[in-house]
Backbone as CSV, one residue per row, in Angstrom:
resi,resn,N_x,N_y,N_z,CA_x,CA_y,CA_z,C_x,C_y,C_z
1,MET,-0.786,-205.054,-1.224,-2.211,-205.249,-1.055,-2.872,-203.980,-0.516
2,GLU,-2.128,-203.276,0.346,-2.661,-202.049,0.926,-2.888,-200.994,-0.158
3,ALA,-1.989,-200.937,-1.127,-2.136,-199.986,-2.229,-3.389,-200.293,-3.043
4,PHE,-3.704,-201.568,-3.183,-4.903,-201.978,-3.920,-6.159,-201.452,-3.220
5,PHE,-6.239,-201.633,-1.908,-7.398,-201.162,-1.160,-7.472,-199.636,-1.147
6,THR,-6.314,-198.992,-1.084,-6.278,-197.526,-1.131,-6.808,-197.029,-2.461
7,THR,-6.404,-197.673,-3.541,-6.870,-197.292,-4.871,-8.381,-197.485,-4.993
8,ILE,-8.884,-198.600,-4.506,-10.326,-198.860,-4.559,-11.082,-197.816,-3.742
9,THR,-10.569,-197.495,-2.556,-11.219,-196.503,-1.700,-11.242,-195.139,-2.373
10,GLU,-10.129,-194.738,-2.952,-10.072,-193.441,-3.639,-11.017,-193.408,-4.837
11,THR,-11.090,-194.502,-5.560,-11.988,-194.575,-6.713,-13.441,-194.461,-6.275
12,GLN,-13.791,-195.146,-5.207,-15.162,-195.067,-4.695,-15.478,-193.663,-4.181
13,ASN,-14.525,-193.029,-3.534,-14.730,-191.660,-3.069,-14.926,-190.705,-4.248
14,ASN,-14.137,-190.868,-5.287,-14.273,-190.028,-6.481,-15.631,-190.249,-7.157
15,SER,-16.049,-191.502,-7.215,-17.358,-191.811,-7.801,-18.479,-191.202,-6.979
16,LEU,-18.364,-191.281,-5.667,-19.372,-190.700,-4.781,-19.415,-189.178,-4.928
17,GLU,-18.266,-188.538,-5.024,-18.219,-187.088,-5.213,-18.847,-186.691,-6.548
18,ALA,-18.572,-187.460,-7.595,-19.161,-187.174,-8.905,-20.671,-187.352,-8.860
19,ALA,-21.137,-188.395,-8.202,-22.580,-188.629,-8.089,-23.245,-187.520,-7.281
20,THR,-22.592,-187.070,-6.230,-23.126,-185.976,-5.416,-23.213,-184.698,-6.220
21,SER,-22.187,-184.406,-6.973,-22.175,-183.205,-7.815,-23.280,-183.263,-8.867
22,PHE,-23.433,-184.411,-9.500,-24.479,-184.586,-10.510,-25.866,-184.417,-9.891
23,THR,-26.063,-185.016,-8.716,-27.353,-184.918,-8.027,-27.662,-183.475,-7.664
24,ASN,-26.665,-182.755,-7.162,-26.870,-181.350,-6.823,-27.238,-180.536,-8.057
25,SER,-26.581,-180.802,-9.163,-26.901,-180.099,-10.408,-28.332,-180.389,-10.847
26,CYS,-28.739,-181.632,-10.750,-30.114,-181.998,-11.114,-31.124,-181.309,-10.213
27,LEU,-30.842,-181.250,-8.931,-31.750,-180.590,-7.997,-31.856,-179.095,-8.287
28,ILE,-30.754,-178.477,-8.667,-30.778,-177.056,-9.019,-31.636,-176.834,-10.256
29,VAL,-31.493,-177.700,-11.242,-32.297,-177.586,-12.469,-33.780,-177.765,-12.151
30,VAL,-34.104,-178.756,-11.348,-35.506,-178.998,-10.983,-36.074,-177.797,-10.228
31,GLU,-35.285,-177.228,-9.332,-35.743,-176.058,-8.578,-36.008,-174.877,-9.515
32,ARG,-35.120,-174.641,-10.464,-35.304,-173.531,-11.403,-36.521,-173.748,-12.302
33,ILE,-36.707,-174.975,-12.767,-37.880,-175.273,-13.603,-39.158,-175.081,-12.801
34,THR,-39.151,-175.515,-11.548,-40.322,-175.345,-10.694,-40.632,-173.872,-10.483
35,GLN,-39.606,-173.069,-10.218,-39.816,-171.634,-10.042,-40.372,-171.002,-11.317
36,LEU,-39.857,-171.422,-12.456,-40.345,-170.897,-13.738,-41.806,-171.287,-13.946
37,ASN,-42.157,-172.536,-13.662,-43.548,-172.982,-13.803,-44.483,-172.209,-12.891
38,ILE,-44.042,-171.945,-11.672,-44.862,-171.168,-10.735,-45.086,-169.766,-11.286
39,GLU,-44.039,-169.151,-11.792,-44.162,-167.793,-12.326,-45.069,-167.747,-13.556
40,VAL,-44.905,-168.702,-14.450,-45.737,-168.754,-15.658,-47.197,-168.977,-15.285
41,THR,-47.450,-169.864,-14.342,-48.817,-170.132,-13.900,-49.439,-168.894,-13.270
42,ARG,-48.667,-168.189,-12.452,-49.166,-166.971,-11.816,-49.540,-165.933,-12.868
43,ILE,-48.689,-165.742,-13.859,-48.965,-164.772,-14.922,-50.200,-165.181,-15.721
44,ALA,-50.319,-166.468,-16.008,-51.481,-166.953,-16.765,-52.780,-166.705,-15.989
45,PHE,-52.768,-166.977,-14.681,-53.968,-166.722,-13.875,-54.302,-165.243,-13.821
46,GLU,-53.283,-164.404,-13.681,-53.533,-162.961,-13.652,-54.160,-162.485,-14.964
47,GLN,-53.620,-162.960,-16.081,-54.146,-162.548,-17.374,-55.548,-163.114,-17.605
48,SER,-55.785,-164.329,-17.142,-57.123,-164.914,-17.272,-58.143,-164.114,-16.469
49,ALA,-57.741,-163.705,-15.277,-58.638,-162.909,-14.445,-58.925,-161.563,-15.105
50,GLU,-57.902,-160.954,-15.695,-58.102,-159.679,-16.385,-59.039,-159.841,-17.583
51,MET,-58.844,-160.908,-18.338,-59.708,-161.162,-19.499,-61.145,-161.418,-19.055
52,ALA,-61.313,-162.182,-17.992,-62.662,-162.465,-17.481,-63.334,-161.168,-17.034
53,LEU,-62.595,-160.308,-16.378,-63.143,-159.031,-15.933,-63.538,-158.162,-17.122
54,LEU,-62.684,-158.119,-18.134,-63.008,-157.337,-19.337,-64.254,-157.876,-20.034
55,CYS,-64.350,-159.197,-20.143,-65.532,-159.798,-20.780,-66.790,-159.508,-19.974
56,LEU,-66.685,-159.585,-18.663,-67.823,-159.299,-17.803,-68.260,-157.839,-17.946
57,GLU,-67.298,-156.943,-17.923,-67.622,-155.518,-18.076,-68.255,-155.244,-19.443
58,TYR,-67.728,-155.882,-20.489,-68.281,-155.697,-21.834,-69.720,-156.228,-21.892
59,SER,-69.921,-157.407,-21.313,-71.272,-157.992,-21.312,-72.246,-157.126,-20.548
60,LEU,-71.847,-156.614,-19.423,-72.713,-155.743,-18.620,-73.027,-154.442,-19.368
61,SER,-72.041,-153.920,-20.083,-72.305,-152.699,-20.833,-73.282,-152.944,-21.977
62,LYS,-73.250,-154.110,-22.592,-74.185,-154.442,-23.688,-75.576,-154.669,-23.134
63,VAL,-75.684,-155.247,-21.944,-76.991,-155.489,-21.346,-77.658,-154.170,-20.969
64,ARG,-76.877,-153.221,-20.521,-77.409,-151.936,-20.063,-77.871,-151.048,-21.234
65,GLN,-77.370,-151.327,-22.421,-77.714,-150.465,-23.565,-79.058,-150.735,-24.098
């Protein structure tokens, strides 16, 4: 009977370790995706600001002519 409980305990420990490993992998993926989204958003805002500045400068130059 003791061997039965030992087997169940080992199986549960193995399942818990597998679940922990899977969860850690998922968290790493989510962290990387979040970092990528932050970087892409930052680049998009920078480029939008540059485009807005160029359009403003172009408009001002046309008004002055």
